N, C-alpha and C positions, 0 to 999 in steps of 0.2 A: 332300540334300535333307532332310525335315524327318521329327523322331521322329513313333511308332504311338501312340498314346497309352497307358498302362501301365495295368494290370486296378484302378488306383486309383484312375484317373483325373484323372492328372499327363502331362504333358506339356512339362515343363521352360519350363513359363511359355508355351509358344504355345498362341494359340488358334485356328488350322488345322493340324491336322497332314492333311498326305498322307504315304501311305507305299506307294510304288509298287510296291515287294514283296512286299508284302503283299494291293491292291486295293484298299487300304481310304482314304475320307478325309473325317474328321473339323472338328465345326468346333464350336467350347465354348462353352454355353450363354449362359456367361456375356456371351455378346458381346449376350446380348437384354437385360439386369437389369442391365447398367450404366448406372451418373448417368456417372461416370469416360469410360467406354469410351467414350461419344455424346459428351465432352466432345470427347475426342481427334479423334473424326470431323467434327465440329464447323472444328477445324483441321485435319488431314489433309486430308479428304476434303472437304471443300463450300467452304472455303475455300480449292482449288486447283485441282476442276475447272470447268469450263464445265453453270452450271447456269442450267435451261429458265425461261426469264420471259414470252411472251409470242408471242403471233402477228400477223403483221406486221394480219391484216383485222380486227381487233380498233380497230385503230386507224386508219378510214379518212379523217378530213380531219382536217385540222391544228387542234389545238386535245385533238382526243383522249386520256381516259389512260385507266389500269385502275391500282388502288394493288396492290403484290403485294408477298408475301414473300418475298425472294432469301439464302437459306444465312441465314436466319435477320434479316436486316435488312428495316426497313422501304421499299419501291421505289419510286418511280410511273415505269409503263412507260406517256408518253407520244410524243404528235407534237408537232412544236411550232410556230409560226404559217408558218415556211416551208418544214416540211414532212420533218425528218428525225424519223427516228424516236431515241429518246434513255430512258435510263433514269438515271434521278437518285436520289438517297438520298433519301427523306419525311427529313426530319431538320432544321428552322433550323437555322443559323444561329449564331442568337442564345442562344439558350436549349433547341434540342435539343427543339423540343416538333415534332408533326408539322405539317405545311408542307398536305396535304392526307386533309381524314379521308373524303373520300367511296370508294369501290369502284371506278367507275366516272362518265364525261358526257367534257364539256366547257364550253372554260377558257376565259382569256384570262391568267388568270392562276394560283400559288400563292398562297395568303395566311398566315400565321400567325394565329390569334386570338390567343393568349398576348402578346404587342407589336406587332401590325402589319405584321412585315418583312413584305414582298411583293417576288415573287418570276416573272421572266416564260417562259413555256412553255420556253423551251431552258435554263432554269436560271439565267438569269444576275439581276443584283440590278435590284427595277423600285424601290422607294422603301424608307426605314427613317425612322417617324416622328419629330422635331426630330433630325436624322443634323448639325445642328448644335451638340448639347450635347458630340459627340466633340472627342478631341483635334486638333486639327492634322494630323496622318500619319496619322491612320483613313482605311483604303481603302476606299469604300462596294462598291467597282467588285468587289474582293476577295473579298466578300461572300458569293458564288452559291451556290448549291444544289450539290452535289458530286455528278458523276458517276459510274457503278460506272465499276470499273481500266478493264473491258474491255468491250467490245457489237459481234455481230459475229451474226450468221443468216446459215443457209440455207435455202435452198426459201420464207423467209416464216418462215421457226420462227429467234426469236430466244433467244440466252444468252449469257447473262451471267458471269464469270469475275473475282473478284477479287482474283488473284494479276496485276501489270500484267508479270510474262515470262514470262505459263504461255505454252504452245504456241500456234499459231494454230487455230480451230475448226476452221475443214475438218481437217486432219490431227489432230485431237482426235478429231470423231466415224469416222474409221480409215471402216473398212465397213458403217458404221449409213446410211451419204447414198444405199448401194444401193437400201434397205429405205425409206426417205426417198420418194427417186423410185419407186418403186412407188404408194406414195401418191399423190403428185403428179403421176402421170399418168392418174389418173382421170378428171382436172377435161380435158375439150376446149381448152382455154389453157395447159394448167398452174397457175391458180390457183382454188387453197382456200381455204375463208372458214370461221372462224369462226363455227357457228350459234349464234344467239342463244338465251341462257340458258346456268347451267353446275350441275352439283351438285358440293355438298360438304357434306360427312360426317366423323368422325373413326374413326375405327378403333384399340380400348385394344390396341395393340398396337405392337412396333416396325417399324420402317421397313422395313427390311431382309425380313422375311420378304413384306412385298407385293412387291418384285423377284421372291423363289421364287416365288410364286404368281402371278406374273402369266404366267412360259413353263412353267407344270409340268401337265403335260399326263396325268403321271402319275397327280391326282386327277383327273380328269375326271368317269369310269365311277360313280369311290364321290362324292364330294362332289357330285356336278351331275345329278343320279339321275333329279331330278323335269324336267331339261329334259331330258336325252334321251329320256326318252320322252315330254316333247312332241315333239320331233321325229320318233319313230316314225309318234305318233297322228297326225304331220302328212303323212308320206307320204315321208320325210325314211329313205334305206335304211342306217341306224347301224349293223349290224351286224357285230362284228368281224373284219377283214383276219385271216386265216388268217397262226396265228405274232404277233397280238400284241392290243395290250386296242383299240384305236380303230377307226373303219372304214377308217384309210387309213393310210398309213405317212408319217410326216411326221417334220421333223429337228430338231434342234438345232444353234445352227451357232455358231460364236465369232466376231465383229466385230471386232474386237483393242479394245484400251483400253478391256477390262472390258467392253463393250458387247454383246450379246445379243439371239437373236430363237427363235424357233421360225417352221420354213417348212414347211407342212403343206398336201396338196392339200383342196379345199374340201367339207366336206358339212354345212359348219353352216347356207349361204344366205347370201348375202348383193345388196344389189339390183346390182351388176354383173355377178353368174356367168349362169352356163345357171339357165333359170327350172327352179324348182322349183315344190311344192304349198305351203308354207312359206307365198307369199305373196299365192299366191289368184287364179285363174281372169285374172280382170281385169288381170292384170298381167302377163303372160305377152305380149306383146305389145310393151309399155313393156322392160320387160327384155332380148329379143329388141335391139329398136332400140338400145340403149344398147352392147349387145355390138356389132353393128354397128359402131357409131361408131368403135367401139375396134379393132378389126379396121382398120378402113377407116387411121385415124391412124398405130398400131402397128402391123401385124404379123401374124400371126397367131398367131406363136412370145411377140410381147410384150405381146399382150392375154392370149393364156392366162394367160399369166405374171401380170399386174394381177390379172386377174377371175378365175381358178381354183385360187386359193391363199390361205389365210388363213397374217397372222402376226403377232406378240404381239414391239412390238418395243422393245426396253428400251436407255435409254443410260442411263449409269452418269454420275452413281450413282441419279437419284429422277424417269425420266421413262419411259414407258410409252406409246407409241402401240400401240393396239389394231385393227388393220387382218380385220377379219374379218363377220359381221355386220352390223359400220357401223364408222365412223373412229370411234376416241374417242383422244383425248386426255388421259391421267392422270399428276399432277404430285401428289408425296404428300411433304409433311415432317416430319422429328421432329419434336413437341413436348415428351413426354418418354421416357426409355429404353421404354414400356409402352406410350405414347400419339403415333397421326401422324392430322395433318390434313388427308384425300385432297379433291384441286378436280379435277373431271372437266368437260368438254369435246367436245360433237360436233360434226364436222369435214365439210364436203361440199363440193362442188365445185361454182364461184359458177354458173353453168348449168343447174344443180338447175332441174325444175320442182315444181309445189308436191305432184305425183304424187310424186316423185320423192325429195323433202326431207320426205314422209311415211312412205312408206314407212326412210325411214330414221334416220328418228327414234325408228320405232315401233323399229327392230333393235335399236337406239343404249338408250331406257330397258328394253326388256325383258331385254334380255340382261346388260347390262353398266350399268343403270341399280340406286341404291341398292336399287329394288324390285324389280328382275328378278329373274332366275329365277339368274343367277348371281351375284351378289355379293352378296350378303343370303348364302348359303351360304361365299360363298369367309373373310366376315365374321367367323362363326361359328366358322369351324374354324382361324386366326388365332389370335384371343380365347382358344378352346381352348387351341390351343398355351401363345399366351402363356402363360393362368394355370398349365401344367402346367411354364415354367418359375421358380418358386418354388419347386421343387424342384432346384434347377442344382446346387447343390451334395454331391446324392446320387445323382441320376443326369444326370451331368456332360458326357455327349455326343450332339451328332447326327449321325449317319451319312447323305450321301449318295457316297455311293457306288456307286448303280446304273448299269449302264452302261461299270465301269471295266472294263479287258481287254479289250474288245470289239477285235476287227478290226475294226469294220465302222464308218459312221461313226452317232456319238451318234442316238438316236432320239428325240422329243422326248417320249417316255415314260420318258428316261433322265435322270442328272441331271449330264449334261454339261457344258450349257451352264449349267448353277447351279454349280457350279464358277468356273468362267469367271468368275463375278461373283464370289465367293469370294477365287479368287486377287489380286485385284484389288484387291478391298476390303483385304487381307493384307500385299500391298506396300504399299500408300497409305498405311498404319497405322504401317508402319514404315519411314516416309520417304522412298519413291519418287517422282516426279514423277509429275504426272497425265497 
């Protein structure tokens, strides 16, 4: 049993304190400001967990590549000339310079501009200028690009793991697979694709705050009042349900291994849901046709599950798939204790028509985009919290006790699913395996 924080703000050095007697859950605010804790996170969490790299649809053709940062390492995510998907450390074997400087493209080789060492798209050595100057025992073919220790995928979502002894990806994802399946089932062929274009921005706040925010329905009414008014004016009934803050009774769920999600009946409007006025009268027939296809392919119950619920899925530690008014894949990496870099993509079925894709992108931009209804509000709130943590020594504890002691399933406006993340974080920081 973890100790309750005492009145003077100490807990025997513990950073997460769960008191099941008094029904309190506290997080020490040092975890949001300490460079030492961030370094410990890099070693204990990011070096041990499966971390998102990219989606197979970004690599449609042999020779396609994108460059990414994975657990702080520069990586080339690519499809080699034989069609195999790979993740290679973007580091020359000679003197360590990047061998791929472009964000994305198609190539026959990766070439280091420093001394001209060249590599094939599968990472093997292609050529070393003046290699006759090396000693007789110099093994040129052993100097290829180094692959990440583990690379695997589920439904075209690729993850890397720096720990060669890590558990397999399917086991790691646990219950998150069910929610990825709900995303993929939106496509008649089961093929989703990253839509061209990317959003990138920085938030002057600790990365863990975005995990919390992504599944925190408690903040919707206050933080996103402008969006709620927009929905009302568009004809959507968002009158709070009896006894609840929101129109529908949604839940927060523990999916195992630190993964969590919200699971809400739809009231936002989405391109595959029952038609609502937010999309305009001209969209009604098309959305009805999408719904009929879902029912015919999946059956009434599964179609309703896919189309009539919203889900914000957090895959531990730092991937969020927002399956709401659109599907957004959001990946964020810590830069400093008070700074994170966020990258977000829209995801949609490959079969979408131009009109369907336009509605999806409109929803992607107007709600989750960095200039949309939701994200600027969230960024402001997280940055205000980070500024408040300057007083962490005097006001040391964050309270995440909402919903504790309830005999009912945890609501999405409770904090039970946030506690799932923090328990996993605490376990791994104290040496538990991923």
